[in-house]
Z-matrix of the N, CA and C atoms (Angstrom, degrees):
N
C 1 1.473
C 2 1.538 1 106.25
N 3 1.329 2 113.94 1 131.16
C 4 1.482 3 122.33 2 -178.57
C 5 1.557 4 109.13 3 -83.40
N 6 1.329 5 116.32 4 135.14
C 7 1.448 6 121.13 5 177.74
C 8 1.517 7 109.99 6 -70.95
N 9 1.299 8 116.85 7 146.85
C 10 1.485 9 122.67 8 178.76
C 11 1.533 10 108.71 9 -88.35
N 12 1.316 11 115.11 10 139.80
C 13 1.438 12 119.75 11 174.22
C 14 1.502 13 110.82 12 -114.90
N 15 1.285 14 117.04 13 153.89
C 16 1.482 15 123.46 14 179.09
C 17 1.520 16 108.07 15 -92.17
N 18 1.328 17 115.13 16 104.80
C 19 1.435 18 121.83 17 179.25
C 20 1.514 19 109.64 18 -101.49
N 21 1.341 20 115.59 19 126.17
C 22 1.519 21 118.44 20 -177.90
C 23 1.520 22 109.77 21 -135.73
N 24 1.273 23 115.09 22 167.79
C 25 1.442 24 122.43 23 174.86
C 26 1.570 25 106.23 24 -145.90
N 27 1.310 26 119.56 25 -174.10
C 28 1.413 27 122.01 26 179.05
C 29 1.526 28 110.76 27 -138.20
N 30 1.302 29 115.86 28 154.47
C 31 1.491 30 123.52 29 175.87
C 32 1.490 31 109.01 30 -97.71
N 33 1.339 32 116.93 31 106.35
C 34 1.467 33 120.55 32 -177.04
C 35 1.566 34 111.59 33 -95.48
N 36 1.320 35 118.62 34 9.68
C 37 1.449 36 123.24 35 -174.75
C 38 1.528 37 110.73 36 -57.99
N 39 1.312 38 118.19 37 -28.36
C 40 1.485 39 121.41 38 179.20
C 41 1.525 40 113.65 39 -77.11
N 42 1.338 41 117.28 40 -4.34
C 43 1.446 42 122.29 41 -174.96
C 44 1.535 43 110.32 42 -128.44
N 45 1.326 44 118.39 43 63.49
C 46 1.455 45 121.09 44 -177.75
C 47 1.519 46 113.90 45 -66.91
N 48 1.284 47 118.82 46 -22.25
C 49 1.450 48 123.02 47 179.92
C 50 1.538 49 116.08 48 -106.37
N 51 1.332 50 115.34 49 18.61
C 52 1.436 51 123.15 50 -174.01
C 53 1.525 52 108.95 51 -54.38
N 54 1.354 53 115.26 52 138.08
C 55 1.468 54 121.10 53 172.62
C 56 1.547 55 106.85 54 -123.32
N 57 1.322 56 116.19 55 128.98
C 58 1.464 57 120.50 56 174.88
C 59 1.510 58 104.03 57 -109.84
N 60 1.344 59 112.88 58 132.85
C 61 1.456 60 118.13 59 179.61
C 62 1.502 61 107.79 60 -129.65
N 63 1.362 62 112.50 61 129.94
C 64 1.447 63 121.69 62 171.53
C 65 1.488 64 109.73 63 -102.51
N 66 1.336 65 116.13 64 130.98
C 67 1.498 66 121.19 65 -178.22
C 68 1.536 67 106.45 66 -123.79
N 69 1.300 68 114.77 67 145.62
C 70 1.430 69 119.39 68 179.19
C 71 1.542 70 108.56 69 -136.42
N 72 1.337 71 112.90 70 144.07
C 73 1.464 72 119.47 71 -179.96
C 74 1.542 73 106.08 72 -133.14
N 75 1.337 74 116.48 73 124.44
C 76 1.465 75 119.36 74 -173.02
C 77 1.543 76 109.14 75 -127.56
N 78 1.299 77 116.95 76 128.59
C 79 1.468 78 124.33 77 176.91
C 80 1.541 79 107.06 78 -74.26
N 81 1.322 80 117.10 79 125.00
C 82 1.457 81 122.35 80 178.36
C 83 1.517 82 111.84 81 -106.10
N 84 1.351 83 115.37 82 -32.85
C 85 1.470 84 120.61 83 -179.88
C 86 1.515 85 106.18 84 -135.76
N 87 1.313 86 116.61 85 167.81
C 88 1.431 87 124.15 86 -176.39
C 89 1.542 88 111.20 87 -54.96
N 90 1.337 89 117.66 88 -41.13
C 91 1.494 90 119.00 89 -178.79
C 92 1.540 91 109.28 90 -67.04
N 93 1.295 92 117.82 91 -16.37
C 94 1.494 93 118.26 92 178.52
C 95 1.515 94 113.17 93 -68.62
N 96 1.385 95 117.46 94 -17.67
C 97 1.450 96 118.42 95 173.32
C 98 1.529 97 112.92 96 -62.93
N 99 1.346 98 116.01 97 -40.78
C 100 1.426 99 120.93 98 178.77
C 101 1.522 100 110.61 99 -67.11
N 102 1.334 101 116.30 100 -37.27
C 103 1.440 102 121.45 101 175.28
C 104 1.511 103 110.98 102 -62.16
N 105 1.317 104 116.59 103 -42.78
C 106 1.470 105 121.21 104 178.19
C 107 1.495 106 112.21 105 -64.63
N 108 1.318 107 118.50 106 -38.85
C 109 1.477 108 122.21 107 176.33
C 110 1.568 109 109.52 108 -61.77
N 111 1.278 110 116.50 109 -38.37
C 112 1.511 111 119.54 110 177.60
C 113 1.520 112 110.82 111 -65.32
N 114 1.323 113 117.61 112 -39.96
C 115 1.464 114 121.77 113 175.71
C 116 1.536 115 111.14 114 -60.49
N 117 1.357 116 112.52 115 -41.89
C 118 1.481 117 118.34 116 177.34
C 119 1.509 118 113.99 117 -54.70
N 120 1.321 119 114.04 118 -42.61
C 121 1.529 120 119.52 119 -179.94
C 122 1.479 121 108.96 120 -63.04
N 123 1.325 122 117.70 121 -41.09
C 124 1.479 123 121.30 122 -176.96
C 125 1.539 124 110.06 123 -69.30
N 126 1.360 125 116.41 124 -34.57
C 127 1.473 126 119.68 125 -179.82
C 128 1.519 127 108.22 126 -70.66
N 129 1.316 128 120.20 127 -35.52
C 130 1.454 129 121.91 128 177.91
C 131 1.511 130 109.94 129 -64.09
N 132 1.328 131 116.58 130 -38.09
C 133 1.472 132 120.50 131 176.35
C 134 1.483 133 112.22 132 -63.70
N 135 1.294 134 118.26 133 -40.45
C 136 1.471 135 123.19 134 175.18
C 137 1.530 136 110.88 135 -59.85
N 138 1.323 137 115.15 136 -45.16
C 139 1.515 138 119.14 137 179.04
C 140 1.521 139 109.76 138 -61.49
N 141 1.296 140 119.52 139 -40.28
C 142 1.463 141 122.52 140 -175.20
C 143 1.528 142 110.55 141 -77.06
N 144 1.312 143 118.25 142 -34.56
C 145 1.457 144 122.33 143 -177.70
C 146 1.534 145 107.93 144 -137.65
N 147 1.345 146 115.71 145 80.37
C 148 1.486 147 117.75 146 -179.22
C 149 1.531 148 112.47 147 -62.99
N 150 1.346 149 115.37 148 137.21
C 151 1.436 150 118.40 149 175.38
C 152 1.515 151 112.76 150 -68.92
N 153 1.289 152 116.07 151 155.82
C 154 1.488 153 124.48 152 179.38
C 155 1.544 154 109.27 153 -53.20
N 156 1.275 155 116.62 154 124.91
C 157 1.499 156 121.26 155 176.74
C 158 1.498 157 114.25 156 98.50
N 159 1.364 158 119.20 157 -13.62
C 160 1.450 159 120.49 158 177.41
C 161 1.469 160 109.17 159 -80.83
N 162 1.357 161 116.46 160 115.92
C 163 1.432 162 120.42 161 -178.21
C 164 1.542 163 112.84 162 -85.67
N 165 1.296 164 116.14 163 -39.13
C 166 1.540 165 120.13 164 178.48
C 167 1.500 166 108.21 165 -155.48
N 168 1.311 167 113.93 166 154.61
C 169 1.480 168 121.77 167 -178.00
C 170 1.536 169 105.52 168 -142.40
N 171 1.314 170 118.32 169 122.87
C 172 1.412 171 122.94 170 -179.09
C 173 1.525 172 111.64 171 -130.51
N 174 1.270 173 116.52 172 140.93
C 175 1.516 174 122.05 173 -178.84
C 176 1.521 175 110.10 174 -116.20
N 177 1.342 176 114.87 175 143.75
C 178 1.439 177 118.86 176 179.02
C 179 1.557 178 108.94 177 -152.32
N 180 1.327 179 116.96 178 168.99
C 181 1.421 180 123.26 179 -179.18
C 182 1.544 181 110.81 180 -112.05
N 183 1.335 182 114.53 181 127.72
C 184 1.479 183 119.72 182 167.43
C 185 1.558 184 107.64 183 -81.24
N 186 1.294 185 115.59 184 -39.51
C 187 1.462 186 122.94 185 179.90
C 188 1.534 187 106.22 186 -162.53
N 189 1.327 188 116.44 187 176.75
C 190 1.510 189 116.51 188 179.71
C 191 1.507 190 113.95 189 -65.95
N 192 1.330 191 118.43 190 -16.72
C 193 1.439 192 121.68 191 178.64
C 194 1.514 193 114.48 192 -112.83
N 195 1.354 194 115.17 193 9.56
C 196 1.508 195 120.13 194 -177.04
C 197 1.493 196 107.89 195 -140.80
N 198 1.289 197 119.41 196 103.75
C 199 1.444 198 125.31 197 177.88
C 200 1.528 199 110.55 198 -99.42
N 201 1.367 200 111.95 199 154.47
C 202 1.462 201 116.75 200 -178.69
C 203 1.525 202 110.68 201 -130.77
N 204 1.280 203 115.04 202 156.37
C 205 1.480 204 123.01 203 176.49
C 206 1.498 205 106.59 204 -137.66
N 207 1.328 206 116.77 205 136.06
C 208 1.442 207 123.29 206 172.94
C 209 1.517 208 107.36 207 -119.02
N 210 1.301 209 116.72 208 127.68
C 211 1.464 210 122.57 209 -179.00
C 212 1.484 211 110.15 210 -126.00
N 213 1.309 212 116.42 211 143.67
C 214 1.465 213 124.99 212 176.25
C 215 1.532 214 107.52 213 -114.57
N 216 1.284 215 116.97 214 118.34
C 217 1.501 216 122.90 215 -178.97
C 218 1.505 217 109.17 216 -111.13
N 219 1.336 218 116.06 217 140.63
C 220 1.488 219 120.93 218 177.35
C 221 1.520 220 113.42 219 -56.45
N 222 1.376 221 115.22 220 -36.92
C 223 1.431 222 120.52 221 -179.98
C 224 1.530 223 111.87 222 -164.36
N 225 1.300 224 117.06 223 167.72
C 226 1.468 225 120.41 224 179.30
C 227 1.478 226 112.90 225 -62.99
N 228 1.284 227 118.37 226 -33.76
C 229 1.459 228 123.37 227 178.15
C 230 1.515 229 112.58 228 -59.39
N 231 1.294 230 116.66 229 -44.51
C 232 1.477 231 122.71 230 177.96
C 233 1.535 232 110.80 231 -62.90
N 234 1.335 233 115.21 232 -47.43
C 235 1.433 234 119.09 233 177.98
C 236 1.519 235 111.26 234 -61.59
N 237 1.315 236 118.61 235 -44.54
C 238 1.457 237 119.93 236 178.19
C 239 1.530 238 111.87 237 -61.21
N 240 1.337 239 117.38 238 -42.80
C 241 1.474 240 119.71 239 -179.79
C 242 1.470 241 109.99 240 -60.15
N 243 1.329 242 118.35 241 -39.86
C 244 1.465 243 120.99 242 179.57
C 245 1.541 244 111.34 243 -67.37
N 246 1.294 245 117.93 244 -43.52
C 247 1.513 246 121.53 245 -178.16
C 248 1.495 247 111.41 246 -66.16
N 249 1.342 248 117.48 247 -25.97
C 250 1.461 249 120.62 248 -177.98
C 251 1.496 250 112.73 249 -95.53
N 252 1.338 251 117.93 250 -0.70
C 253 1.483 252 122.78 251 -179.04
C 254 1.512 253 107.27 252 -102.59
N 255 1.330 254 115.24 253 166.00
C 256 1.488 255 122.62 254 174.98
C 257 1.539 256 107.51 255 -81.40
N 258 1.306 257 118.92 256 148.81
C 259 1.427 258 126.75 257 -0.37
C 260 1.515 259 117.41 258 -84.90
N 261 1.365 260 116.29 259 -6.32
C 262 1.434 261 118.43 260 -175.77
C 263 1.531 262 115.88 261 -57.22
N 264 1.353 263 114.40 262 -46.08
C 265 1.482 264 118.41 263 -177.88
C 266 1.552 265 110.85 264 -61.27
N 267 1.314 266 118.25 265 -39.23
C 268 1.483 267 121.70 266 176.01
C 269 1.484 268 111.22 267 -61.51
N 270 1.371 269 116.13 268 -48.30
C 271 1.462 270 121.18 269 -179.47
C 272 1.542 271 110.26 270 -58.66
N 273 1.305 272 114.81 271 -46.14
C 274 1.497 273 118.70 272 -176.22
C 275 1.558 274 110.38 273 -65.07
N 276 1.314 275 118.52 274 -43.03
C 277 1.495 276 119.72 275 177.51
C 278 1.525 277 108.87 276 -60.49
N 279 1.305 278 119.85 277 -43.47
C 280 1.437 279 122.01 278 -177.60
C 281 1.514 280 109.67 279 -65.74
N 282 1.324 281 116.36 280 -43.40
C 283 1.488 282 121.48 281 -177.11
C 284 1.509 283 110.69 282 -62.87
N 285 1.315 284 118.07 283 -38.29
C 286 1.500 285 122.18 284 -179.18
C 287 1.502 286 109.28 285 -70.02
N 288 1.353 287 118.60 286 -26.59
C 289 1.485 288 120.89 287 177.83
C 290 1.528 289 109.53 288 -79.36
N 291 1.357 290 117.80 289 -39.14
C 292 1.457 291 122.06 290 -177.16
C 293 1.542 292 106.64 291 -151.91
N 294 1.309 293 118.44 292 111.38
C 295 1.452 294 122.92 293 -175.64
C 296 1.566 295 112.07 294 -74.81
N 297 1.301 296 118.39 295 -2.36
C 298 1.430 297 123.47 296 174.81
C 299 1.507 298 114.55 297 57.83
N 300 1.334 299 116.24 298 37.68
C 301 1.461 300 120.17 299 178.80
C 302 1.555 301 115.63 300 73.18
N 303 1.349 302 112.65 301 21.74
C 304 1.449 303 118.58 302 -178.01
C 305 1.544 304 111.49 303 -132.68
N 306 1.284 305 116.64 304 161.96
C 307 1.467 306 121.09 305 174.28
C 308 1.519 307 106.77 306 -119.64
N 309 1.324 308 113.89 307 151.99
C 310 1.516 309 120.86 308 -176.58
C 311 1.525 310 105.36 309 -136.62
N 312 1.358 311 114.06 310 146.33
C 313 1.465 312 120.00 311 173.30
C 314 1.535 313 107.97 312 -149.16
N 315 1.308 314 113.05 313 158.70
C 316 1.472 315 119.58 314 170.59
C 317 1.501 316 108.68 315 -148.90
N 318 1.334 317 113.75 316 148.87
C 319 1.469 318 122.44 317 175.30
C 320 1.543 319 105.65 318 -132.56
N 321 1.346 320 114.06 319 131.17
C 322 1.491 321 119.49 320 -178.39
C 323 1.520 322 107.81 321 -113.95
N 324 1.332 323 114.76 322 141.96
C 325 1.463 324 119.34 323 179.36
C 326 1.520 325 107.86 324 -133.52
N 327 1.314 326 116.74 325 133.71
C 328 1.470 327 121.92 326 174.59
C 329 1.520 328 108.00 327 -159.43
N 330 1.344 329 113.65 328 174.16
C 331 1.493 330 116.72 329 175.57
C 332 1.497 331 112.22 330 -64.85
N 333 1.344 332 115.84 331 -22.52
C 334 1.450 333 121.71 332 178.81
C 335 1.499 334 112.45 333 -68.57
N 336 1.316 335 114.54 334 -32.89
C 337 1.467 336 120.02 335 -177.86
C 338 1.552 337 110.88 336 156.09
N 339 1.282 338 115.47 337 -172.67
C 340 1.446 339 121.86 338 176.47
C 341 1.504 340 109.93 339 -127.65
N 342 1.296 341 116.71 340 155.49
C 343 1.493 342 121.20 341 177.91
C 344 1.492 343 110.23 342 -159.10
N 345 1.328 344 115.25 343 165.75
C 346 1.487 345 119.59 344 -178.18
C 347 1.518 346 108.74 345 -155.01
N 348 1.325 347 112.28 346 159.43
C 349 1.487 348 120.55 347 171.63
C 350 1.544 349 107.75 348 -150.43
N 351 1.309 350 115.21 349 142.29
C 352 1.468 351 122.63 350 -175.48
C 353 1.549 352 107.53 351 -130.62
N 354 1.307 353 118.27 352 126.49
C 355 1.451 354 123.14 353 -177.49
C 356 1.508 355 109.76 354 -124.54
N 357 1.338 356 116.86 355 117.05
C 358 1.432 357 124.90 356 175.40
C 359 1.565 358 112.98 357 55.59
N 360 1.296 359 116.79 358 35.05
C 361 1.474 360 121.52 359 175.57
C 362 1.530 361 108.88 360 -78.92
N 363 1.318 362 116.87 361 139.91
C 364 1.477 363 119.81 362 -177.67
C 365 1.566 364 112.03 363 -73.18
N 366 1.287 365 117.45 364 -15.28
C 367 1.481 366 120.89 365 177.17
C 368 1.530 367 109.92 366 -166.99
N 369 1.273 368 118.21 367 171.00
C 370 1.485 369 121.15 368 -177.75
C 371 1.529 370 112.11 369 -65.95
N 372 1.343 371 114.32 370 144.99
C 373 1.418 372 124.27 371 172.93
C 374 1.540 373 107.84 372 -138.71
N 375 1.318 374 116.52 373 161.76
C 376 1.470 375 121.30 374 175.09
C 377 1.503 376 113.09 375 50.85
N 378 1.322 377 116.25 376 -134.48
C 379 1.453 378 120.99 377 178.51
C 380 1.494 379 113.37 378 -50.97
N 381 1.323 380 115.54 379 -32.85
C 382 1.486 381 121.34 380 -177.60
C 383 1.482 382 112.44 381 -63.99
N 384 1.296 383 119.88 382 -14.36
C 385 1.447 384 123.56 383 178.31
C 386 1.548 385 112.94 384 -75.61
N 387 1.363 386 115.19 385 -19.38
C 388 1.470 387 115.98 386 -175.51
C 389 1.504 388 113.61 387 -136.78
N 390 1.338 389 119.05 388 -24.77
C 391 1.449 390 122.38 389 -178.62
C 392 1.519 391 111.78 390 -90.08
N 393 1.320 392 119.60 391 146.49
C 394 1.436 393 123.69 392 177.46
C 395 1.516 394 112.86 393 -61.77
N 396 1.348 395 119.75 394 141.41
C 397 1.446 396 120.28 395 -179.88
C 398 1.545 397 111.69 396 -69.94
N 399 1.319 398 115.72 397 156.90
C 400 1.450 399 121.20 398 176.72
C 401 1.522 400 105.60 399 -152.11
N 402 1.359 401 116.51 400 137.08
C 403 1.432 402 118.28 401 -178.37
C 404 1.559 403 111.39 402 -72.87
N 405 1.328 404 119.23 403 134.38
C 406 1.458 405 120.61 404 177.37
C 407 1.536 406 111.06 405 -82.20
N 408 1.300 407 115.47 406 72.55
C 409 1.497 408 121.71 407 177.82
C 410 1.496 409 108.97 408 -135.01
N 411 1.338 410 115.50 409 167.93
C 412 1.445 411 121.21 410 177.29
C 413 1.536 412 111.19 411 56.71
N 414 1.310 413 118.71 412 -132.99
C 415 1.422 414 119.94 413 -178.09
C 416 1.530 415 115.46 414 -72.16
N 417 1.295 416 116.21 415 6.41
C 418 1.469 417 122.72 416 -178.95
C 419 1.554 418 108.97 417 -118.44
N 420 1.373 419 117.37 418 17.20
C 421 1.456 420 124.01 419 -172.72
C 422 1.529 421 113.98 420 -72.38
N 423 1.352 422 116.57 421 -46.50
C 424 1.475 423 120.65 422 -171.89
C 425 1.495 424 112.32 423 -102.05
N 426 1.318 425 116.76 424 159.45
C 427 1.470 426 121.74 425 176.84
C 428 1.526 427 110.50 426 -56.39
N 429 1.306 428 117.18 427 -43.07
C 430 1.455 429 121.88 428 -178.97
C 431 1.507 430 110.38 429 -61.88
N 432 1.339 431 117.08 430 -47.68
C 433 1.455 432 120.67 431 177.93
C 434 1.537 433 112.63 432 -59.71
N 435 1.327 434 115.50 433 -43.15
C 436 1.473 435 118.97 434 177.87
C 437 1.483 436 112.08 435 -64.68
N 438 1.299 437 118.65 436 -41.72
C 439 1.498 438 121.24 437 178.16
C 440 1.487 439 109.70 438 -62.69
N 441 1.315 440 117.97 439 -47.76
C 442 1.477 441 120.84 440 -178.34
C 443 1.520 442 111.74 441 -61.74
N 444 1.335 443 116.78 442 -40.82
C 445 1.474 444 118.67 443 178.09
C 446 1.516 445 111.39 444 -64.49
N 447 1.325 446 118.13 445 -35.83
C 448 1.447 447 121.83 446 -177.33
C 449 1.516 448 109.99 447 -72.94
N 450 1.370 449 115.85 448 -34.30
C 451 1.481 450 120.03 449 -179.19
C 452 1.526 451 112.00 450 -75.73
N 453 1.320 452 116.11 451 -25.31
C 454 1.487 453 120.50 452 -175.74
C 455 1.561 454 113.00 453 -68.96
């Protein structure tokens, strides 16, 4: 007799502008552990007080030195509003000045397109494992611009 499994799906019709973002944080040097702990505090704050438009936030481990986050956002506008507000905007500015012995990456997926950025990663991950590199400058600077270019 074959065991029965629970097979399910979901109706995403209420979320036509859904954005799924995968984020990764990788320790590259010993001081990156302290940087990772700081990120953990920020993630706990997001769990306690989710920003407007964040539908779900999940954390996972790639390895002991590489953590991941998957977030589901109602739309790109909500995600952008969060990234431009405090404390995220402050953290991002500081990280771009000094990555604190860590690497960071994100990949965004939506019907509008896909995009990615990688900062101080020790090697390629995700799209970077097969797609040619491109500098995130000029008209390719923001996630929105990268998504729109990919969709065009």
